[in-house]
Phi, psi and omega in degrees: 000129171278142184210159171249178185210153177233133173249121179278117184222046180291165180265128180281135178305127181088357181085167182257124182298327180293317177299316178300317179299327181272001180071031179241148183283348181206147181299327180297344184261358175302136185258140169236119183064029179082001184247124179298150178309311182304316180298320179299317181292316179296320179299316178298322178294318175297320181290335177283345176108015178299127182275336182217130184232128174245148176239120179274107185204158175225000179278132182305319182291324179288326174297317180298313179297319178301317178298317181295330180276358176065047176239166181276147175266124178248139181292135178279157174262198178281349177199178181303316181297316178292326175296317178297320181294319178296321179288326179295326177294326182276321188266314183085185183257157354284143183223123172274135181242130174214187185239158183289344182261018177277069194299330181264006185312129180247142178303326182296328180290322183293315180293326177297315179303312181296315183290327185267350174287124182304146184299331180271005184275136173282326184222138173243132184238124179268131176223153180244143178286147183301317183297324178290326178293313185287335176292327180271325184213081186302327187271359185291135178254115182233164173272124183244143175257117185267123178230180184299329178263027176115183179257138188231152174228142180291154182247005183048049181215114186228151173241115174267092193278329184228163182304328181291352175302334181303327181299337183282341192298313179299318178295322179304318180299321183289326183283335185307318183288346183251011191298338179257009179229083187298329180297331178284325176294316182294326180300333177292345184269000180104167185297320183299314180293320177299318178297321180296321178293314184295332178266006175075025180251356179268123177273162178299317181299314178295320179301312180295319180293319177293319177298322178297317181297322179298327178277349182086025179226171174257107181251143184228140174277133172240113180287129181299135176286346185217126181300336181293346177297340181265005186257108174242184185261086177264332185210171183302321179302321179295316183297318179294319178298315183295317176301318178295316181300316182290324178297322181278356178081016182273068183286153180301147178259000000 
């Protein structure tokens, strides 16, 4: 499958404290091994075969780096979902969406997402199981969503495979604020689904499929092949963990 890609690199209101601690004007410019986070992500997308790559950004320094990386500049929205919607209108499907702080992003994970998303799915969403994350990085502290089939963490890696994926954008915006409160997300699906979740009978796969139907799309879970797919740079501990992993040669699989 030929595909395009979008990297979300918006500017946080008030600046990012981690960027400031690293002496950088934007988190996307933080360096690991002398390479900015944004460059690491763009390189992975290119290695995965992305034919067209856009970076949603408005910071002058990030725009300059994006130009040097020979990728397109996309206007950001008021949040990730609106930024993705604007890019989707310009790029179309299929489009992989990820974030600029996905420092360990591997081309193999991107290809896996594309290969494992069912052909009839409008959207593919990659999540990682807690045991896989802790197997690779035991000390990592992540936000987990607990379902009947275990605890999961998001990987900030999505495939908007078909044009109908556009229908999910408005709902995505509503879900963004609840991403760490699964009961509120599940509550949007009605009483029966909420009861299934409350009684420990709702699996992550079923939850995503039901949420997709509520949005008017076919959404599919893609389980991450490597727990490191859920490790991005949210805090200083993440940055230190990633630097140590790369120094030890523990590259993503």
